[in-house]
C-alpha positions as CSV (number, residue, x, y, z in Angstrom):
1,M,-47.8,-29.4,13.4
2,K,-45.1,-27.3,11.3
3,E,-45.2,-30.2,9.2
4,I,-48.4,-30.9,8.2
5,V,-48.9,-27.0,7.8
6,L,-45.7,-27.2,5.0
7,T,-47.3,-30.7,3.7
8,L,-50.6,-28.3,3.3
9,Y,-49.2,-25.6,1.7
10,E,-47.2,-27.4,-0.7
11,K,-50.1,-29.4,-2.1
12,R,-52.2,-25.8,-2.7
13,M,-48.9,-25.0,-4.7
14,I,-49.8,-27.9,-6.3
15,S,-53.0,-27.8,-7.2
16,Q,-52.3,-23.8,-8.7
17,I,-49.4,-25.5,-10.6
18,E,-51.1,-27.7,-12.9
19,K,-53.8,-25.4,-14.0
20,E,-51.2,-23.3,-16.2
21,E,-48.3,-24.4,-18.2
22,L,-45.6,-26.0,-16.6
23,P,-42.0,-25.9,-17.8
24,K,-41.3,-28.9,-20.0
25,H,-37.8,-28.1,-19.1
26,I,-36.1,-27.1,-15.8
27,I,-32.3,-26.9,-14.8
28,L,-30.4,-26.9,-11.8
29,V,-27.0,-26.0,-11.3
30,I,-25.8,-26.5,-7.7
31,A,-22.0,-26.8,-6.9
32,E,-19.6,-29.6,-6.2
33,D,-19.0,-28.5,-2.5
34,D,-22.7,-28.8,-2.6
35,L,-22.5,-32.6,-2.7
36,Q,-19.7,-32.9,0.1
37,T,-22.6,-35.5,1.8
38,N,-24.2,-38.6,1.0
39,E,-27.1,-37.1,1.8
40,A,-27.3,-33.6,-0.6
41,F,-26.7,-37.4,-3.4
42,D,-30.0,-38.1,-1.9
43,K,-31.3,-34.8,-2.3
44,L,-31.1,-34.6,-5.8
45,K,-32.6,-38.3,-6.2
46,E,-35.5,-36.2,-4.6
47,F,-35.5,-33.3,-7.0
48,V,-35.7,-35.8,-9.8
49,S,-38.9,-37.0,-7.8
50,W,-40.2,-33.8,-7.0
51,C,-39.9,-32.6,-10.8
52,S,-42.2,-36.1,-11.8
53,E,-44.6,-35.6,-9.2
54,I,-45.5,-32.4,-11.4
55,K,-45.0,-33.4,-14.2
56,I,-41.7,-32.2,-16.2
57,T,-40.2,-35.0,-18.5
58,Q,-36.9,-33.3,-19.0
59,I,-34.9,-32.3,-16.2
60,T,-30.7,-31.3,-16.6
61,I,-28.7,-30.9,-13.2
62,Y,-25.6,-29.2,-13.6
63,I,-22.8,-29.9,-11.2
64,S,-19.8,-27.2,-11.8
65,V,-16.4,-27.8,-11.2
66,I,-13.5,-26.0,-9.9
67,D,-11.1,-25.0,-12.9
68,A,-8.1,-26.6,-11.2
69,E,-7.5,-29.8,-13.4
70,E,-6.5,-32.7,-11.5
71,L,-9.0,-31.6,-8.6
72,S,-11.5,-31.7,-11.1
73,K,-10.9,-35.0,-12.5
74,T,-10.7,-36.5,-9.0
75,I,-14.6,-34.4,-8.6
76,C,-15.3,-36.1,-11.2
77,S,-14.6,-39.0,-10.7
78,N,-15.9,-39.4,-7.5
79,S,-19.0,-37.9,-8.0
80,T,-19.6,-40.1,-10.9
81,K,-19.9,-43.2,-9.0
82,L,-22.0,-41.5,-6.8
83,L,-25.3,-40.3,-9.0
84,I,-24.2,-43.6,-10.6
85,E,-26.1,-44.9,-7.3
86,K,-27.9,-42.9,-6.4
87,M,-29.6,-42.2,-10.2
88,S,-29.7,-46.3,-10.4
89,G,-33.4,-46.4,-8.7
90,I,-34.9,-44.0,-10.1
91,T,-37.8,-44.6,-12.5
92,A,-36.2,-42.2,-15.8
93,D,-33.6,-42.0,-18.4
94,V,-30.7,-41.3,-17.1
95,T,-27.3,-40.4,-18.4
96,I,-23.8,-38.8,-16.9
97,Y,-22.0,-36.4,-19.2
98,T,-18.6,-35.1,-18.0
99,E,-15.7,-33.4,-20.6
100,S,-14.1,-36.6,-21.3
101,E,-17.3,-39.2,-21.3
102,K,-21.1,-40.4,-21.6
103,I,-22.2,-42.8,-19.4
104,E,-26.2,-43.7,-20.1
105,V,-27.0,-44.8,-16.4
106,K,-30.4,-46.1,-17.5
107,K,-32.7,-46.5,-20.3
108,D,-35.9,-47.5,-19.0
109,G,-37.8,-45.8,-22.2
110,C,-40.2,-44.1,-20.1
111,D,-41.2,-40.1,-20.3
112,L,-38.7,-38.2,-17.9
113,M,-35.8,-38.2,-19.2
114,V,-32.8,-36.7,-16.7
115,D,-28.8,-35.5,-17.5
116,I,-26.8,-35.2,-15.3
117,S,-23.2,-32.7,-16.4
118,I,-20.3,-32.7,-14.3
119,G,-17.5,-29.8,-15.1
120,F,-19.2,-29.3,-18.9
121,G,-19.5,-26.7,-19.5
122,G,-21.1,-24.1,-22.2
123,K,-17.5,-23.4,-23.5
124,Y,-16.7,-26.4,-23.2
125,E,-19.7,-28.2,-25.6
126,L,-20.0,-24.5,-27.6
127,T,-15.5,-24.7,-28.6
128,N,-15.9,-28.1,-29.3
129,A,-19.0,-28.4,-31.4
130,I,-17.0,-25.2,-33.6
131,K,-14.1,-27.7,-33.9
132,Q,-16.4,-31.1,-35.4
133,I,-17.6,-27.6,-37.9
134,M,-14.5,-27.2,-38.9
135,L,-13.2,-30.2,-40.0
136,K,-16.6,-31.2,-41.9
137,V,-15.3,-27.7,-43.6
138,E,-11.3,-29.3,-43.7
139,K,-12.6,-32.4,-45.3
140,G,-15.0,-30.9,-47.5
141,E,-18.1,-31.8,-46.1
142,L,-19.4,-28.3,-45.9
143,R,-19.1,-25.1,-47.2
144,P,-18.7,-21.7,-45.1
145,E,-21.6,-20.2,-47.1
146,D,-24.3,-22.8,-45.3
147,I,-23.3,-22.4,-41.8
148,D,-25.7,-20.7,-39.6
149,E,-27.4,-21.2,-36.4
150,K,-29.1,-24.8,-36.9
151,T,-25.3,-26.1,-38.1
152,I,-24.0,-24.5,-34.6
153,E,-27.3,-25.9,-33.3
154,S,-27.4,-30.4,-34.6
155,H,-23.2,-30.1,-33.2
156,L,-24.2,-29.5,-29.8
157,I,-24.4,-32.6,-27.3
158,F,-27.6,-31.0,-25.0
159,K,-30.5,-30.4,-28.0
160,S,-33.3,-29.0,-25.9
161,E,-33.5,-25.7,-24.8
162,P,-34.2,-24.8,-20.9
163,D,-37.1,-23.0,-20.2
164,L,-36.2,-23.2,-16.5
165,I,-33.2,-22.6,-14.3
166,I,-33.0,-23.1,-11.4
167,K,-29.7,-21.9,-9.1
168,T,-29.0,-22.5,-5.9
169,R,-27.0,-20.3,-3.0
170,G,-28.0,-16.9,-5.0
171,E,-27.5,-14.7,-8.2
172,R,-24.3,-16.1,-10.1
173,L,-24.3,-16.8,-14.1
174,T,-23.4,-20.3,-14.8
175,N,-21.0,-21.4,-17.6
176,F,-23.7,-23.6,-18.8
177,L,-25.7,-24.3,-22.2
178,I,-24.6,-20.8,-23.1
179,W,-26.5,-20.9,-26.9
180,Q,-29.3,-22.7,-25.6
181,A,-30.2,-20.9,-21.9
182,V,-30.4,-17.5,-24.3
183,Y,-34.2,-17.1,-23.6
184,S,-34.3,-19.3,-20.5
185,E,-36.4,-18.1,-17.8
186,L,-33.7,-17.6,-14.5
187,Y,-35.0,-18.0,-11.1
188,F,-32.2,-17.9,-8.2
189,T,-32.5,-18.9,-4.4
190,D,-30.6,-17.8,-1.9
191,V,-30.9,-21.8,0.3
192,N,-27.7,-23.5,-0.4
193,W,-28.5,-27.2,-1.5
194,L,-29.0,-29.1,1.6
195,G,-31.4,-26.7,3.2
196,F,-33.5,-27.2,-0.7
197,R,-37.1,-28.7,-0.7
198,K,-39.8,-29.5,-2.3
199,I,-41.5,-26.1,-1.6
200,D,-38.6,-24.5,-2.4
201,L,-38.9,-26.1,-6.3
202,L,-42.6,-25.3,-6.4
203,R,-42.2,-22.0,-5.4
204,A,-39.7,-21.6,-8.9
205,V,-42.3,-23.3,-11.4
206,R,-44.8,-20.7,-10.3
207,D,-42.5,-17.2,-10.0
208,Y,-42.6,-19.3,-14.3
209,Q,-45.5,-19.3,-15.0
210,K,-46.6,-15.6,-13.3
211,R,-43.8,-14.1,-15.7
212,Q,-44.7,-13.6,-19.5
213,R,-41.7,-15.2,-21.3
214,R,-40.9,-12.5,-24.6
215,F,-38.4,-14.9,-26.0
216,G,-36.0,-11.9,-26.8
217,G,-38.6,-9.4,-28.0
């Protein structure tokens, strides 16, 4: 009975969501210790399916990892293998990013794009962009006075600005898309990753739709 009520509630929420403007790009932020079980990786696949159902066209999943370098490498390697296995079965263009590599898991040429970042933080991305720009200046390919916001943006890995960032397990900001997320709407939930449900995604989207976005104004 409880499941029937929840299903009806989900359908009602979807009908409300479809009447208003949807976020085009959603980011999900979880931690590496959220992915301790096979079920947790299955949940990521479900999350993509839920987003696709409500016509979200771009999804980015950020998995933050601890700073201990050797352990971080092990976590990235193990997570990457499981993500490739799980995401191979979805209909989407899927790319996985770590600090050491970029893996194109699938290229379906469809409308849904899924980027997964494992420990690839915003500080690293911004530092790397600045290094590339400095190198071009050194080679005489770019004049310092010509450097502006667009120059920096063109050297970032992730080009798109997210509309909505969903963070599980409480109100803590994260080191991801430092530049791109300046005008994004943040949604924090106390629900841990394994407990995250479709209705939690729908609530986040509905909350986003009720806000008046000012884009820094």
